[in-house]
N, C-alpha and C positions, 0 to 999 in steps of 0.2 A: 461124657464117656463115649456114647453113641457115635458122634461125629468124628471122635479120634479113632474109633475102631473102624469105621468105614473108611476112613482115610487111609489107616495103615495097611487094611486089605486091599485097597485100591492100588496104594503105591506098591505093595507086595506082587500085584499082578503086573505091573509095568517092569519093564527091564528084564522079563523072563525070555523073550526072545523065543529061540527054538529049544530052549532047555526042557528037561522034562518036568513035567508038572504033576501034581496030586491033588485029587479033588474029593469032597465029599459033599453028597447032594441029598436033599430030602424033598417030600411034598410039601407045599405051603401054598396057601391062598388060591387053591384051585389051579396051581401051576407048580413049579419047582423052584427051590431056592439052593444055593451051595456057595461053596467057598473052594477057591483054587489057589495053591501056593506053588513056589518053586518045590522041586523035590528036596532040595537042600534044608528046607524048613518043614519037612513031613513030619518031624516029632511035634511041631507046634500045631499042626492041623487040627487036632481034636479040640483043643482050647479055643482056637479061631472059631471053628463049627460050633462048639457051644455058645460062644457069645453072639454069634451070628443068628443062631436057632432063637436065643432069647429076645434078641432084637425083632426078628421076624415074627415071633409069637406075640410081642407086644404089639406091633403094628397090626397084626390081624385081628388080634382082640379089640383094637380101637376101630378098625376101619372095615371090617367085613360087613358087606350087606345082608349076609346070611346068619348073622348073629343078632338076635332082637335087642342085646344089651349092648351092642357095640355103639360107640359115639356117633358114627355114621348112620346106624340104623334109627337111633334116637332123634337125630336130627332131621333125618327124612321124614320120620313119622310126625314130627312136629312142624313140617313145612307149612307155612301161612298162619301158624298158631303163635304160642308163647315163645320166646327166645329159650335156646338150649346153651347150657354152660358146656364149653369144650375144653379140653386140656391145652396147654399150650403147643404141644408137638402137632395136634391136629388142627386146632387154629391156624397155625402159621402154614401146615401144608396145604389146607384148604384156601387159604388167603392168596397163596401163590398162584 
């Protein structure tokens, strides 16, 4: 589902050319995140933004170095010690 949503949002951005766009942004991971769609799809923006927020929230929870319970923080804390179990998404991301 995550990859499909990301692909759909990416594809929605292509082909926009100089058409009018609508955007929703929010703070995330010490920076910003957002979704942009062609104005003709403005009615879909809240659903896209909600889905994207959920993905970003999940990633932030897993990867934030400022959250002691995040997988990344747990991994860093255990450096040089016992192995740490990681979720598949985090393992794949760090492996790459």
